[in-house]
C-alpha positions as CSV (number, residue, x, y, z in Angstrom):
1,M,54.5,73.4,174.4
2,R,53.4,70.3,172.5
3,T,51.2,72.4,170.1
4,G,54.3,74.8,169.6
5,W,56.5,71.9,168.5
6,V,53.8,70.6,166.1
7,I,53.4,74.0,164.5
8,F,57.2,74.2,164.1
9,V,57.2,70.8,162.4
10,V,54.4,71.8,160.0
11,L,56.1,75.1,159.1
12,G,59.5,73.6,158.7
13,L,58.0,71.0,156.2
14,I,56.3,73.8,154.3
15,G,59.6,75.9,154.3
16,A,61.6,73.0,153.0
17,A,59.1,72.4,150.3
18,I,59.4,76.1,149.2
19,L,63.3,76.0,149.4
20,A,63.5,72.8,147.5
21,F,62.8,74.7,144.3
22,I,65.2,77.7,145.2
23,Y,68.0,76.4,147.4
24,P,68.0,72.6,147.4
25,I,71.0,72.2,149.8
26,V,69.3,74.4,152.3
27,A,66.1,72.6,152.0
28,I,68.0,69.3,152.7
29,G,69.5,70.7,155.8
30,L,66.1,72.1,157.2
31,L,64.2,69.0,156.2
32,A,66.8,66.8,158.1
33,F,66.4,68.9,161.2
34,V,62.7,69.0,161.0
35,T,62.5,65.2,160.5
36,G,64.7,64.7,163.5
37,V,62.5,66.8,165.7
38,A,59.4,64.9,164.4
39,I,61.0,61.6,165.2
40,W,61.9,62.8,168.6
41,L,58.3,64.0,169.3
42,A,56.9,60.6,168.1
43,W,59.4,58.7,170.3
44,R,58.7,60.8,173.4
45,R,55.0,60.6,172.6
46,L,54.5,64.4,173.4
47,A,51.6,64.8,171.0
48,L,49.7,61.8,169.9
49,T,46.1,62.8,170.2
50,G,43.8,64.4,167.6
51,I,45.2,66.3,164.5
52,A,48.5,67.0,166.3
53,G,49.1,63.2,166.7
54,W,48.5,62.6,163.1
55,V,51.1,65.3,162.3
56,V,53.7,63.9,164.5
57,L,53.1,60.4,163.1
58,A,53.0,61.5,159.5
59,A,55.9,64.1,159.6
60,P,58.8,61.6,159.9
61,L,57.5,59.7,156.8
62,I,57.0,62.8,154.9
63,G,60.5,64.1,156.0
64,I,62.3,60.8,155.1
65,G,60.5,60.7,151.7
66,G,61.4,64.3,151.0
67,L,65.1,63.8,152.0
68,G,65.1,60.8,149.6
69,W,63.7,62.9,146.7
70,L,65.8,65.8,147.5
71,G,68.9,63.8,147.8
72,A,68.3,62.0,144.5
73,E,67.7,65.4,142.8
74,Y,70.8,67.1,144.3
75,I,73.2,64.2,144.2
76,F,72.1,62.2,141.2
77,G,69.8,64.6,139.3
78,L,67.1,61.8,139.2
79,A,64.1,64.2,139.8
80,G,62.5,66.1,137.0
81,D,61.9,65.3,133.4
82,R,64.8,65.4,131.1
83,T,64.8,66.4,127.4
84,P,63.4,63.3,125.5
85,A,66.1,61.3,123.8
86,P,66.4,61.4,119.9
87,S,65.7,58.3,118.0
88,A,68.6,55.8,117.4
89,A,68.3,56.7,113.8
90,I,69.9,60.2,114.5
91,T,73.5,59.6,114.8
92,D,74.8,62.9,113.2
93,P,72.6,65.9,112.6
94,M,75.0,67.3,110.2
95,D,74.1,64.3,107.8
96,P,71.6,65.7,105.2
97,S,70.0,62.2,105.1
98,Q,69.1,62.6,108.7
99,R,67.6,66.1,108.4
100,A,64.0,65.0,108.3
101,A,64.4,62.9,111.4
102,V,66.2,65.7,113.3
103,L,63.4,68.2,112.4
104,D,60.6,65.7,113.4
105,Y,62.4,65.2,116.7
106,A,62.8,69.0,117.2
107,R,59.1,69.8,116.5
108,R,57.9,67.3,119.1
109,L,59.8,69.1,121.9
110,E,58.4,72.0,124.0
111,F,60.3,75.2,124.2
112,A,60.0,78.1,126.8
113,E,58.4,80.5,124.3
114,D,55.6,78.1,123.6
115,S,53.9,78.5,127.0
116,A,53.1,81.4,129.3
117,E,54.2,79.3,132.2
118,H,57.8,79.6,131.1
119,H,57.7,83.5,130.6
120,G,61.1,85.1,131.3
121,Q,63.2,82.0,130.6
122,F,63.6,82.9,126.8
123,D,65.0,86.1,125.4
124,Q,63.7,88.2,122.6
125,N,65.8,91.1,121.3
126,L,66.6,93.4,118.4
127,I,69.9,92.1,116.9
128,D,70.6,94.9,114.5
129,T,69.8,98.6,114.2
130,L,67.3,98.0,111.3
131,G,64.7,96.1,113.0
132,T,65.7,92.4,112.9
133,M,64.2,90.5,115.9
134,A,65.4,87.2,117.3
135,I,64.1,84.9,120.0
136,V,66.2,82.3,121.7
137,A,64.3,79.7,123.7
138,P,65.5,76.8,125.7
139,Q,63.8,73.4,125.7
140,V,62.0,73.5,128.9
141,N,63.8,70.4,130.5
142,I,67.4,71.1,129.7
143,H,68.1,72.2,133.3
144,H,67.7,68.5,134.1
145,T,70.1,67.3,131.4
146,W,73.0,64.8,132.4
147,K,76.4,65.1,130.9
148,R,76.0,61.8,129.2
149,D,72.9,63.1,127.6
150,I,75.1,66.0,125.9
151,R,77.7,63.3,124.9
152,R,75.0,61.4,123.0
153,G,73.1,64.6,121.8
154,R,70.1,66.6,122.5
155,I,68.2,69.6,121.0
156,Q,68.5,72.4,123.5
157,L,67.4,75.6,121.8
158,K,65.0,77.1,119.3
159,I,66.2,80.3,117.5
160,T,63.7,82.3,115.7
161,I,65.0,85.1,113.3
162,I,62.2,87.6,112.3
163,P,63.7,89.7,109.5
164,R,63.2,93.3,109.1
165,P,61.0,94.4,106.2
166,G,62.7,94.1,102.9
167,R,65.4,91.9,104.1
168,P,66.7,89.4,101.5
169,A,65.7,85.8,102.4
170,T,69.2,84.7,101.9
171,E,70.7,87.3,104.2
172,R,72.0,85.9,107.6
173,Y,72.6,87.2,111.0
174,D,75.6,85.4,112.6
175,S,75.1,82.5,110.2
176,L,71.3,82.3,111.0
177,T,68.7,82.5,108.3
178,P,65.3,84.0,108.7
179,G,63.0,81.6,110.3
180,V,63.5,78.8,112.9
181,T,66.8,77.1,113.6
182,Y,67.1,74.3,116.1
183,V,70.4,73.9,118.2
184,W,71.6,70.4,118.8
185,V,74.5,69.9,121.3
186,D,76.6,66.7,121.5
187,S,80.2,65.4,121.9
188,L,80.7,66.9,125.4
189,V,84.4,66.6,126.6
190,M,85.3,67.8,130.1
191,R,88.7,69.4,129.9
192,T,88.8,70.0,133.7
193,R,86.3,69.6,136.5
194,D,84.8,72.9,135.7
195,L,85.4,73.4,132.0
196,G,84.3,71.5,129.0
197,S,83.6,71.8,125.3
198,A,80.9,70.5,123.0
199,R,79.7,70.6,119.4
200,A,76.6,72.8,118.6
201,V,74.9,71.9,115.4
202,Y,72.5,74.5,113.9
203,V,69.8,72.9,112.0
204,P,67.5,75.3,110.1
205,E,63.9,74.3,109.4
206,D,64.5,75.5,105.8
207,P,65.6,72.4,104.0
208,S,67.5,74.5,101.4
209,V,69.9,75.8,104.1
210,P,72.6,73.3,105.3
211,A,73.2,72.6,108.8
212,W,76.5,73.9,110.3
213,S,78.4,73.4,113.6
214,R,80.6,75.3,115.9
215,T,82.5,74.5,119.1
216,I,81.0,75.8,122.4
217,A,82.2,76.0,125.9
218,L,80.5,74.5,129.0
219,Y,81.3,76.0,132.4
220,R,80.3,74.2,135.7
221,T,78.1,76.5,137.7
222,K,75.6,76.4,140.5
223,R,72.6,74.0,140.3
224,W,69.8,75.5,138.0
225,N,66.2,75.3,138.9
226,Q,64.8,76.2,135.4
227,A,65.9,76.3,131.7
228,V,67.1,79.7,130.7
229,A,68.6,81.1,127.4
230,R,70.0,84.7,126.7
231,W,71.3,86.7,123.8
232,S,73.6,88.8,126.1
233,P,76.4,88.9,127.0
234,A,76.7,86.2,124.4
235,Q,74.3,83.5,123.0
236,C,74.3,81.4,126.3
237,W,72.0,79.0,128.0
238,V,71.7,76.4,130.9
239,C,72.8,73.3,129.1
240,E,72.9,70.7,131.9
241,R,72.1,70.3,135.7
242,S,75.1,72.5,136.7
243,G,76.5,73.8,133.5
244,W,76.2,76.9,131.4
245,C,77.0,76.9,127.7
246,H,77.9,79.6,125.2
């Protein structure tokens, strides 16, 4: 009987660790239950010899630590790296005098297409019938973004337009020129609890092409466990811990 309880505690801790990356709220519930069982076992001294004893003694500490970590992640979003903040010198990416600083900031970031580890989080598609290819890739940490980060401003996407053969260098697709364009998002305002708007500034790497902006919508959704960007049904991406922008 004692061995059965110890096995249950071990499997429960493993299950909670797996669920933490898929369904955090379920992981919190399971971890709380397993921690309670482990504390009960330790208090009743049902298995305090050998490996089983060490498991019973360690499980409450692991469980309490795990609950603290998961609680911080789920409630406050403290776990996980966020997109690095831009320098204080960048106040408006639309300002031509700040263009070099914005591009330097963007080039230091990691995007999903840059690593096989993030395969499937970016989207590559034909965007016309003549062979123009486009890639939209999220910055790998935007699913940890706080709303205050978006109010200040962060680069969240890299869009690469690969032109069809013979396409004029000045031709655009939906205002995007051939080559790389970075998407900066700032000035978030929540209109309701579940709906907000923000400014997206498109900054091409080509210095001869001016930056431009458009208003985007933010919808409150479930908590995301990875950065994702898609072309369809519209240009859309995970832009904060529990928000989807397009």
